[in-house]
N, C-alpha and C positions, 0 to 999 in steps of 0.2 A: 544257365544255369547259376543258381547263386550260392555261393560257397562260404559256410560259415566255418568259426572256431570248434575246434572240438570242446567236449565238456572235457572240464579241469579232471585230472587223474584218471583217464581213461583213453583209448584209443579212438579214434575219429568214425563215426558211424554214419554212412549215408543214409539218411531218413528222408521220406517223402513227406512232404507238409502241405495237407489239403487245405486250400482257402476258399471259404464260402464267400458267395457274391456280394454281401455286405462289407467284406473286406478286402475285395480284390483291388480295389482303386490303390491301395496301399502298398501292392506289390506289381504295379504295372499291369494289372487286368490279366493277371494269369490265375490259371485254376488251382495249381499247385507248382510247389518249388522244390529243389532240392535242397536238403540241408545236413549238416554236420554237426552230432552232438551225442553226447553219451546218456543224458536224462533230457525229460522234458524241461526241466527248468532252464539247463544250458541251451534248450532250442530257441525259448521263449527269450532269454538275453540276447542269442545272438539275432534274433529276427529284428529285435528292436534297433541294434546295432545298423544293422544292414537296412533296415526300412522304419527311420525313424517317425515314432507315433505308433507303431504297431503294438508295443505293449500296452500303451495308454488304452488301447480298444479292450485289453483283457483284465488289468487290476483295477482295485477301486482306489480310493484317496488314499487308504491306508497302505497301499501297495500289497495287499492280498488279492488272489484270484476272485474277479466279481462273480456274483452269485448267478449272474444270468448268462456266464460263460460254461461250457461242459468240454472238456479236452478228452480225445480218445485216442487210444494207442491199438490199432489194428482192432478198432471198431468196439474197443472195450472203455469205457469210462474210467478215467485215472483214478478214480474214489476205489475202485472196486481193486484197485492195485497198489500202488505207493505213492499214489499222489504225484506230485511235481517231481519226485526223486526216482520215478520208475526209469529203470534203466532201458536203453534202448540199443538196437542190434542192427546190423545192415539188412535194407530191406522193408526196416518197420514203416508203417505210416502214421503219422500224426494229425490229427485233424482239429482244428479249434472252432467250435461251432458256439454262435451267440443264440439266443432266444429271439424270435421273429413274432411280432406281432402285425405286420403288413404295413407298417408306416414309419419305420426308424427313419431318421434322417441320416443322410450321407455326412461322415465324419472326414475333415480334411486333416492331412498330416501337417506337419509345420513346414515342408517343402511347397505343399499345394499353397498353403497361406501366405507364403513370401511369393510363389509363383502368380497368383491371383491377386494380389494387394492392392492393385491400381483399381481391380473391379468392388474389393472389399470396401474401398474408403468412399465409394460412391453410394450415397444415400438410397438410390433407386436401383441398386444391385443389393451391397453388402453381403454377410455371409449366407442369409435365407435364400437371396438371389442366386449366389454363385451355387449354390446346393441343387437349385432348380437347375442349372445350368449342366452341373455335372450328371445330373440323373436324367436329364433329356437324352432323346436320341432322334437323330436325322439322316435320311436317306438323300443322297445328291446323286442326280442322274446325269453320268458324264462327269470325265475326269478330265477335261480339255479346259479351253479358254476361261469359262464362266465356274466349272467346276472347281479349278484349282484354286483360286483367291477365296471363293466360298468354303471349300474344306480345310484353308489353312488357317482362316480367322475363327472359323468354328473349334477347330482343334485348339488353336492357342487360347481360345475363350474358356475351354475346359470341356465342351460336350462330349457327355460322358460314351456315346456310342455313335460313330459317323458310318454309315455304309455307303459305298462308292459302286455304282453300276456303270462298268465300261467294258468293252470286249477289243478294243483296239490296242496296238503296241505302239510305242513312241516311235516319231517319226522325226528327223532333222527340223523339217518345217513346222512341227508342232513347239518348238523351242522360241520362238518369236514372242510366244504370247502365254504359254501354259507353263506356270511358273511351278507347278508339282514337280516337274521332268527337269532333268539335265542331261548333257551330252553323253555321260557315260550310262545313261538310260536308254539310248537308241536302241531299239529292238525288242525291249523290255516290255510285256504287258502293263499298259497304263494303270492298271490297279494296284499292281504289286508296285510300282514305283510310288505312286501316291501313297499306299501305306507306307512305305520305308521313310518316306518325306514327313508326312505328318507325325510319325512316332519318334522320328528324331527331332522333332519341334516340341511334343509333348508325350512322353511315354506313359502319361496317365489316360489316355484316350485309348477306347477300342474302336479300331479302324476293322470293319465286315467288309470283305472283297466279294463283289458279284459279277464274276468274270464272263458276262453274256450277255445280248443284247437283251432289252426289255421287251416283251412280248405279252399278246392275250394270255398267253398260256400261263406265265411266270409273274404278271405284274400283281396281282393280288398277295401272292406267297410272299413277294418281297417287300412290297410296300407296307403290307399289315403288321411287320415288325417294327415300324419306326413311328415317331410322335408327329413328325413334320416330313414334306417332301420338297426338294428344290430341284427345281427344273432347270438344267443347262443343255437340254439336248438343242443338234444342230440341225433337225429335220421335221417336216410337219406331221409325218406319220407317229414320231414316238411323243411328239408335244401333244396330240390328240388322245393318245392311248395315256399318256400319266396324267392328264387332266381329267379323263372319265373314271381310269381308276382311282384316283385319290379321292374324287368326288364321291364315288360309289361306297367307298370306306371312308368316309366322314375323316378325310386327313386334310389340314391344312397344305395349299401347296403356293410357296412362293417361285413366282416365276419371272425369268429373266432373258433377254435376246439382243444379240448385237450382230452389226452389218457394218462394212467400212467404218463411217465416223458417227452413226447413228447406234442408240439402245434404248431398252423398255424396260421396264421393271413394273410387277404390281403382285398383289399377294389375294388369294382366293380362300376364302374360309366356306365350309359347307352351310348352304342355305343363304349364299351371299354372293351368287354369279360365280361363274366360271370361265375357262378359256373359251369355251363356245357360244357365251354371250357376246365375248368381245369380237371373237372372228368365227361366226356359224360355220365356215365352209373354208377347206384351204383354198388358196390360189391354185390355177392350172399348174401342171407339170413345166417347171421351167421359166415360169414367169418371174418367180422371185429366186435371185441368184442364192447360193450358199456362199459362205465363208472362203470355202476352198476355190469357188468361181469368181467371186469379186472382191475377197480380201477383206481384212479387219485391222484397225490399228490395234496394235499386241494392248496399250496402255487402256483402251476401251474395256478390255475385259476387268481390269482392276476396278474401274469406275463402278459397273454394273455390279459386279460380283460381291464388293464391297458392300453394295445398297441390300443386296439379297443376304448377306450374313447379318446384317444389321436388321432386316424383317425378322429373320428368323430368331434373333435373342430377344427382339423385342415381343414376339410371339411366346418365348420360353418365358420371359419375365412379367408377361402381362402388363407392360406399361407402353405408355405413348399412345401413337395414333398409327396403325400400319397401313400400308398401302390399299385398302380394301376399298373396293368400288373407286378406285384412281388408278389411272394409268400414268407411270412416270415417262416422259419422253427426254431423251438426252442429245442434244447435237453439240458434238465435240468441235467442229468446226467454227461454230458462234461462242461455243460455252454456254449455252443456254439449257435451263430445265424448263420443262412445262408440265403441267398435271392436269390431266383432262379427267373427267368423272365417267364413269362407267356404271352401269346398273343391270341389276340382275335381268335377264330378259324373260317375262312370261310364257313366251313360246318356247323358249330353249328346250330342245327335244332330251336334254340331261337334268338340269335342274329347274326347269319351268313349271308351271303349273300341273301341266298333264304331261309328263315327260314320256316319251316313248323309249329311252334307252335305259334298260336295266342291266345289260350285261356288257361286257367287252364287245367290240365287233371286230371285223376284218379292217384294218386300219390301213393296208397297203392298199386295198381296193378304194379305201373313202378318199384317200388322199392322191390316188393316182400313182404312187411311187413307194418302193419298198423299204422298211423298215431296214437301215445298213446292217451288213454284217462284217465280219472281219476282213474277208476277200474282197469288199468293195465299200470302206467305211468314207463318211463325207468329211472326216474331221472337224472337230470343234474349236 
């Protein structure tokens, strides 16, 4: 809760302040805050003290309340009461509501301008690009080895909404590479540990947790809420599921994978190929070991994860050349990067000329192995 000073000359009143979506980035993405003050004017002054830049969204250049801003006390517009001098009592609700036209740009607070200053001075980003980042939403599959650096760098960059899908709990073996989690987090759900870490780095972002395995039953519902999907899954069943769901929903998919000293990364855009074009069928069960079976160099996660995060930001900003129809291969032992061309397969059952897959299938049957559950996770 946010404690504000009381209005001068009266006892402190506990007031609920409703924050509409366009202003929530100013108050840590909260829908409402608790405030103390005896009048509407006092509430506005103290909100600005606690959240620098808040009042600048409410007043015009002369310091008067802007004409596109309405303020309500208990759902009654203050022009029908006593204006900003309207007295408040315990339990009242104050709502500051701006006019909406469907395309208002995000306003950055002084704190945000300072936080993102190294982006703002880049001509390829600037203030308009940073607003795009703030207004974007990204879903990350897995809060493990790859999901950790991806989530951290996207949160630090200011991505406004970050979804985390995971159902595992933090284990001591995770700490060798999964930088979202620390020793005190052992036994804690990974999504909660991830949320706490990301908000500690940047309280301006909205971290949404999906503490469940992603399946054919919930994939459309979860993925549909986001602009871009990042796949950090550690099993083939989930990889094919996320690929198919992202394609059918026309969502860009940034894919990455690691094992031992090798890493891969690529980006799929709707209509320009998919994971099935690259790998039409999964390997037989047991042929390709998991990280839990063969191991992975912890620093590999940072290399591939940071590439995935960079791909996301390039897509958001619409700059550069993303890894579309290209597969990046990384050999850490020789420190060599190779890029091979991949193409959309006209015979692909999902994105080909005559697709046969129009809905999600039974991926456990397709891959010959189950999508992991909490009682038998593979560990990313």
